[in-house]
N, C-alpha and C positions, 0 to 999 in steps of 0.2 A: 640277955642279948649276948651274942658271942663276939669276942674280940680276938683279932688275929694280928699280931705285929708283923709288918711286912719289911722284908730286907733288913731285918735287925734294927729297925727304927724304934725309938722309945715311945712313939706316939700311938696311943690306943685309938683306933678308928672302928666304928661299928661296921660290921659286915653287911654289905648291900645285897645279899642273896636271900631269896625267900625259900623257906623250907616247904617243899611241895607235898610232902607226905600227908599232913593234915588236910590239905585241900583235896587231894585225891580221895581220901577217906570220906570226906563229906560228899563229894560228887558221886561216889559209888553208893553211899547210903541213899541219896536222893534218887538215883537211878533205880534202885531196888524198890523204893516206895512208889515211884511212878509206874513201874512195871506191874506191881501188885494192884494198884488202883485202876489202871487202864482196863483190866479185865472185868472190873466190877461194873463199869458204866457201859451199857449197851447203847442206849439212846438217851437223849435229853428229856424225853417225854415218857411218863409212866402210863402204859396202856396195857390192859389185861385182855389179850386177844382170845377169841374163842378156840375151843379144842376140837380136833377132828380125829377120826380113827387113823388116817394115813396122811402123813405130811411128806411132800416131795421137796427135797432140798434144791435150791437154785443157785447157780454160780454167776448169774447175770448181775451186772452192776447197774441197777436202776435206782432212781430217787424214791423216797418214801413220801406218801401222803398219809399223815397221821390224823386220826379222828379220836378226840378224847371222849370221856364218858359224858361230858356236858355238851357235846356236839361241836366243839371248836375244831377247826380244820387247819392243819399245819403242813407246809411243804418242807420236808425234813424237820427243822425245828422252828421255822419262822411262820407266823400266821399268814394265811392267804385266803382270798375270796374264792368261792367255788368256780366262778366264771373265769378266773385267771389260771386255773390249774393246768389245763391242756396247753395253753400258750407257753407257760413257764417250763413245762416238761420238754416241749419241742425246742425251746431256746437252749436249754441246758443239756440236751441229749448229746452223747458222744458217738452214737452209731451213724453210719453212712446212709442217710435216707435216700440218696440218689441211687444207691446200689440195691435198693429193695429191702434193706433192713428196716425193722420197725422200732420205734422208741417204745419204752415200757415204763411201768411204774408199779411199785409195791404199795398196796393199801393196807395199813395197819389200823384197825378200828377196835375200839373197846367193845367187849362182848355184849354190853347192854345198849349199844347205840342201835336205834331202829333202822331198818332197811331204807326208810324214807330219806334218811340223811346220806346214806352211802350210794343209793341208786343214781342220783343226779351226777355224782362224780364219775361213776362208772360209765354212764351214758355219754358225758362230755368227752371222756378219754376215748371211748370206742368210736365216737363220731369223728374224732381226729386221728383215727387209726393208730392208737397207742395201746399196746398190749397191757392188760391189767392183770395183776396177780395179787391174790388176797393172802395176807400173812396170818397163819394159824400156828398153834402148837399142838404136839401130839398128846393124846389122852394118856392119863396115868395108867389106866388099865382098860381093857375092852369091856363094854357093858354087856 
């Protein structure tokens, strides 16, 4: 601990100031750790989507409906019943439905999920006038 006599007094009092340098060092190290790990986590669910020859990038901010390999359906990361998906998308939409814009959703399905699981979700969204976009990844090489 540092002692600093004040005004020539003989009393040694502890200094009441905090050394900020170690604190800043720790904060910077934590910031770097969070920046590195933030890029590692794409989504909370591990879904291996099918591959296609051409993938079109989309800049639209839509929610995700995730379907895992065992057929579980999630709205973003929370479980949801198939009957509630369209209602939830319309409640959470940020587009102006009155101005003719349409709500949308990205469907991320594991590549082994049969179409019988995906089709009812697509049908419910389409009947509620919600744009459906399927998430795929590009092929490693053209066959």
